[in-house]
MMTF fields as JSON, N, C-alpha, C and O atoms, coordinates in Angstrom:
{
  "mmtfVersion": "1.0.0",
  "mmtfProducer": "UNKNOWN",
  "numBonds": 291,
  "numAtoms": 292,
  "numGroups": 73,
  "numChains": 1,
  "numModels": 1,
  "chainsPerModel": [1],
  "groupsPerChain": [73],
  "chainIdList": ["A"],
  "bondAtomList": [4, 2, 8, 6, 12, 10, 16, 14, 20, 18, 24, 22, 28, 26, 32, 30, 36, 34, 40, 38, 44, 42, 48, 46, 52, 50, 56, 54, 60, 58, 64, 62, 68, 66, 72, 70, 76, 74, 80, 78, 84, 82, 88, 86, 92, 90, 96, 94, 100, 98, 104, 102, 108, 106, 112, 110, 116, 114, 120, 118, 124, 122, 128, 126, 132, 130, 136, 134, 140, 138, 144, 142, 148, 146, 152, 150, 156, 154, 160, 158, 164, 162, 168, 166, 172, 170, 176, 174, 180, 178, 184, 182, 188, 186, 192, 190, 196, 194, 200, 198, 204, 202, 208, 206, 212, 210, 216, 214, 220, 218, 224, 222, 228, 226, 232, 230, 236, 234, 240, 238, 244, 242, 248, 246, 252, 250, 256, 254, 260, 258, 264, 262, 268, 266, 272, 270, 276, 274, 280, 278, 284, 282, 288, 286],
  "bondOrderList": [1, 1, 1, 1, 1, 1, 1, 1, 1, 1, 1, 1, 1, 1, 1, 1, 1, 1, 1, 1, 1, 1, 1, 1, 1, 1, 1, 1, 1, 1, 1, 1, 1, 1, 1, 1, 1, 1, 1, 1, 1, 1, 1, 1, 1, 1, 1, 1, 1, 1, 1, 1, 1, 1, 1, 1, 1, 1, 1, 1, 1, 1, 1, 1, 1, 1, 1, 1, 1, 1, 1, 1],
  "groupList": [{"groupName": "UNK", "atomNameList": ["N", "CA", "C", "O"], "elementList": ["N", "C", "C", "O"], "formalChargeList": [0, 0, 0, 0], "bondAtomList": [1, 0, 2, 1, 3, 2], "bondOrderList": [1, 1, 2], "singleLetterCode": "X", "chemCompType": "L-PEPTIDE LINKING"}],
  "groupTypeList": [0, 0, 0, 0, 0, 0, 0, 0, 0, 0, 0, 0, 0, 0, 0, 0, 0, 0, 0, 0, 0, 0, 0, 0, 0, 0, 0, 0, 0, 0, 0, 0, 0, 0, 0, 0, 0, 0, 0, 0, 0, 0, 0, 0, 0, 0, 0, 0, 0, 0, 0, 0, 0, 0, 0, 0, 0, 0, 0, 0, 0, 0, 0, 0, 0, 0, 0, 0, 0, 0, 0, 0, 0],
  "groupIdList": [1, 2, 3, 4, 5, 6, 7, 8, 9, 10, 11, 12, 13, 14, 15, 16, 17, 18, 19, 20, 21, 22, 23, 24, 25, 26, 27, 28, 29, 30, 31, 32, 33, 34, 35, 36, 37, 38, 39, 40, 41, 42, 43, 44, 45, 46, 47, 48, 49, 50, 51, 52, 53, 54, 55, 56, 57, 58, 59, 60, 61, 62, 63, 64, 65, 66, 67, 68, 69, 70, 71, 72, 73],
  "secStructList": [7, 7, 7, 7, 7, 7, 5, 7, 2, 2, 2, 2, 2, 2, 2, 2, 2, 2, 6, 6, 7, 3, 3, 3, 3, 3, 3, 6, 6, 3, 3, 3, 3, 3, 3, 6, 6, 3, 3, 3, 3, 3, 3, 7, 7, 1, 7, 5, 7, 2, 2, 2, 2, 2, 2, 2, 2, 2, 2, 2, 6, 7, 7, 2, 2, 2, 2, 2, 2, 2, 2, 2, 7],
  "xCoordList": [15.767, 14.677, 15.14, 16.107, 14.456, 14.849, 14.471, 13.565, 15.192, 14.874, 13.554, 13.209, 12.824, 11.551, 11.792, 12.688, 11.0, 11.154, 10.381, 9.512, 10.705, 9.904, 8.86, 9.19, 7.606, 6.526, 5.436, 5.469, 4.473, 3.365, 2.313, 2.305, 1.437, 0.355, -0.576, -1.068, -0.82, -1.7, -1.129, -1.873, 0.193, 0.82, 0.721, 0.485, 0.9, 0.8, -0.621, -0.818, -1.61, -3.011, -3.339, -4.016, -2.859, -3.104, -2.507, -3.141, -1.302, -0.656, -1.42, -1.594, -1.874, -2.641, -3.994, -4.48, -4.597, -5.858, -5.637, -6.51, -4.5, -4.185, -4.035, -4.228, -3.684, -3.543, -4.862, -4.892, -5.947, -7.264, -7.814, -8.903, -7.101, -7.597, -8.627, -8.555, -9.585, -10.659, -10.648, -10.479, -10.829, -10.912, -12.228, -13.298, -12.146, -13.336, -13.806, -14.987, -12.85, -13.205, -11.956, -10.833, -12.195, -11.085, -11.39, -12.521, -10.37, -10.506, -9.312, -8.186, -9.558, -8.476, -7.626, -8.138, -6.331, -5.433, -5.089, -4.19, -5.797, -5.53, -6.637, -7.814, -6.252, -7.201, -7.092, -6.002, -8.251, -8.305, -8.702, -9.709, -7.903, -8.172, -8.362, -7.796, -9.17, -9.422, -9.413, -9.752, -9.013, -9.099, -9.392, -8.492, -10.638, -11.032, -10.89, -11.477, -10.118, -9.913, -8.67, -8.451, -7.851, -6.654, -7.044, -7.907, -6.413, -6.659, -5.395, -4.47, -5.358, -4.207, -4.635, -5.654, -3.836, -4.08, -2.925, -1.764, -3.257, -2.239, -2.391, -3.468, -1.331, -1.41, -1.346, -0.46, -2.271, -2.313, -1.447, -1.945, -0.131, 0.823, 1.583, 1.542, 2.273, 3.057, 4.18, 4.474, 4.799, 5.846, 5.614, 5.358, 5.705, 5.614, 7.034, 7.735, 7.457, 8.8, 8.906, 7.902, 10.126, 10.382, 9.862, 9.261, 10.077, 9.602, 8.092, 7.526, 7.439, 5.975, 5.438, 4.498, 6.031, 5.605, 5.821, 4.998, 6.92, 7.182, 6.095, 5.639, 5.688, 4.62, 3.285, 2.516, 3.008, 1.757, 1.735, 0.718, 2.855, 2.912, 2.794, 2.201, 3.357, 3.247, 1.798, 1.303, 1.119, -0.312, -1.131, -2.023, -0.815, -1.583, -1.251, -2.016, -0.12, 0.288, 0.788, 0.613, 1.408, 1.901, 3.425, 4.034, 4.034, 5.499, 5.988, 5.229, 7.254, 7.856, 7.84, 7.588, 8.107, 8.117, 6.731, 6.6, 5.697, 4.326, 3.998, 3.388, 4.41, 4.134, 4.85, 4.263, 6.117, 6.862, 6.203, 6.104, 5.75, 5.081, 3.817, 3.551, 3.041, 1.805, 2.123, 1.391, 3.188, 3.576, 4.029, 3.762, 4.712, 5.265, 4.336, 4.664, 3.203, 2.295, 1.256, 0.417],
  "yCoordList": [7.005, 6.292, 5.808, 5.053, 6.239, 5.815, 4.366, 3.818, 3.757, 2.389, 2.349, 3.293, 1.269, 1.129, 0.775, -0.01, 1.347, 1.03, -0.237, -0.681, -0.805, -1.905, -1.255, -0.719, -1.304, -0.66, -1.679, -2.797, -1.286, -2.179, -2.084, -1.143, -3.069, -3.062, -1.884, -1.292, -1.542, -0.407, 0.897, 1.732, 1.08, 2.291, 2.34, 3.403, 1.201, 1.142, 1.463, 2.19, 0.917, 1.181, 2.657, 3.258, 3.241, 4.658, 5.532, 6.492, 5.212, 5.991, 5.853, 6.835, 4.641, 4.442, 5.154, 5.648, 5.211, 5.941, 7.426, 8.097, 7.954, 9.362, 9.626, 10.752, 8.572, 8.691, 8.459, 8.471, 8.25, 8.118, 6.714, 6.51, 5.738, 4.364, 4.192, 4.851, 3.302, 3.039, 1.551, 0.709, 1.236, -0.163, -0.733, -0.227, -1.796, -2.419, -3.569, -3.681, -4.427, -5.58, -6.152, -5.735, -7.134, -7.799, -9.278, -9.677, -10.087, -11.527, -11.989, -12.032, -12.329, -12.685, -11.474, -10.432, -11.599, -10.478, -9.694, -8.853, -9.962, -9.272, -8.272, -8.63, -7.02, -5.938, -5.512, -5.26, -5.438, -5.084, -3.615, -3.187, -2.859, -1.442, -1.201, -1.91, -0.188, 0.168, 1.67, 2.431, 2.077, 3.472, 3.426, 3.197, 3.641, 3.512, 2.075, 1.178, 1.844, 0.473, -0.159, -1.362, 0.643, 0.126, -0.506, 0.008, -1.603, -2.244, -2.894, -3.165, -3.146, -3.826, -4.552, -4.234, -5.528, -6.325, -6.087, -6.321, -5.616, -5.314, -6.276, -6.36, -7.0, -7.854, -6.989, -6.144, -7.192, -6.401, -7.079, -7.6, -7.059, -7.686, -6.626, -5.443, -7.064, -6.134, -5.511, -4.324, -6.307, -5.818, -6.373, -7.565, -5.5, -5.928, -5.916, -4.91, -7.017, -7.091, -6.165, -5.81, -5.784, -4.821, -5.329, -4.562, -6.589, -7.148, -7.168, -6.92, -7.463, -7.467, -6.06, -5.862, -5.079, -3.69, -3.208, -2.47, -3.622, -3.262, -3.821, -3.136, -5.061, -5.671, -4.973, -4.824, -4.543, -3.816, -2.505, -2.145, -1.788, -0.509, -0.7, 0.13, -1.79, -2.093, -2.401, -1.946, -3.179, -3.478, -2.198, -2.025, -1.298, -0.067, 0.97, 1.914, 0.811, 1.8, 3.077, 4.165, 2.957, 4.1, 4.073, 3.023, 5.22, 5.283, 5.329, 5.64, 5.017, 5.015, 6.419, 6.591, 7.421, 8.81, 9.248, 9.885, 8.909, 9.24, 8.578, 9.188, 7.321, 6.579, 7.221, 7.358, 7.613, 8.259, 9.564, 9.851, 10.361, 11.63, 11.374, 12.086, 10.378, 10.072, 9.478, 9.714, 8.723, 8.095, 9.133, 8.998, 10.167, 11.184, 12.362, 13.238, 12.407, 13.549, 13.256, 14.109],
  "zCoordList": [-6.804, -6.179, -4.803, -4.705, -3.743, -2.401, -2.143, -2.77, -1.2, -0.819, -0.071, 0.639, -0.225, 0.465, 1.93, 2.239, 2.827, 4.244, 4.605, 3.855, 5.745, 6.289, 7.188, 8.245, 6.767, 7.52, 7.795, 7.278, 8.609, 8.908, 7.805, 7.011, 7.776, 6.809, 7.023, 6.062, 8.282, 8.592, 8.051, 7.537, 8.164, 7.629, 6.105, 5.531, 5.457, 3.999, 3.544, 2.571, 4.255, 3.908, 4.098, 3.264, 5.194, 5.469, 4.371, 3.933, 3.924, 2.862, 1.542, 0.821, 1.224, -0.012, 0.056, -0.961, 1.224, 1.361, 1.137, 0.588, 1.545, 1.29, -0.204, -0.664, -0.968, -2.42, -3.152, -4.383, -2.417, -3.037, -3.095, -3.629, -2.564, -2.552, -1.443, -0.406, -1.673, -0.722, -0.39, -1.272, 0.894, 1.307, 0.811, 1.148, 0.004, -0.561, 0.314, 0.645, 0.683, 1.513, 2.144, 1.861, 3.019, 3.694, 3.789, 4.064, 3.558, 3.726, 4.547, 4.05, 5.787, 6.688, 6.97, 7.378, 6.758, 7.02, 5.756, 5.774, 4.666, 3.413, 3.12, 3.071, 2.925, 2.689, 1.231, 0.719, 0.572, -0.848, -0.957, -0.394, -1.682, -1.902, -3.39, -4.222, -3.718, -5.118, -5.293, -4.386, -6.495, -6.926, -8.415, -9.224, -8.774, -10.168, -10.612, -10.007, -11.662, -12.136, -11.513, -11.658, -10.816, -10.153, -8.82, -8.11, -8.494, -7.212, -6.703, -7.469, -5.396, -4.808, -3.546, -2.934, -3.179, -1.982, -1.023, -1.36, 0.183, 1.184, 2.357, 2.947, 2.701, 3.888, 5.142, 5.27, 6.056, 7.283, 8.338, 9.336, 8.093, 8.989, 9.762, 9.426, 10.797, 11.611, 10.79, 10.931, 9.941, 9.042, 7.65, 7.481, 6.65, 5.254, 4.698, 4.806, 4.11, 3.544, 2.338, 1.721, 2.016, 0.948, -0.393, -1.147, -0.7, -1.97, -2.063, -3.128, -0.954, -0.924, -1.136, -1.906, -0.455, -0.602, -2.033, -2.574, -2.639, -4.026, -4.95, -5.866, -4.703, -5.493, -5.302, -6.252, -4.076, -3.796, -4.561, -5.154, -4.55, -5.257, -6.761, -7.451, -7.27, -8.702, -9.069, -10.1, -8.219, -8.438, -8.453, -9.284, -7.517, -7.364, -8.424, -8.625, -9.105, -10.097, -9.444, -9.994, -8.278, -7.521, -7.537, -7.335, -7.775, -7.761, -6.311, -5.392, -6.132, -4.796, -4.207, -3.014, -5.037, -4.556, -4.088, -3.043, -4.86, -4.451, -3.123, -2.245, -2.985, -1.758, -0.565, 0.508, -0.75, 0.327, 0.746, 1.939, -0.222, 0.106, 0.912, 1.88, 0.534, 1.261, 2.63, 3.591, 2.727, 3.987, 4.999, 6.194, 4.527, 5.426, 5.673, 6.474, 5.018, 5.224, 6.277, 6.57]
}
């Protein structure tokens, strides 16, 4: 399992959208995405810390490898 990178919120949202997630709504700097019954909240910050990104992926039910593939495509 590769280490998670420090990326921006916009990059994380773009990668999750490539995995089929759709932006449902936004409240302040937090963007809520959904895919079926799975959902996650992504902070739209300049940098997302590794622990926060790990929690987002856990909420979304996405593995690190899937996320890396979507991030690099």
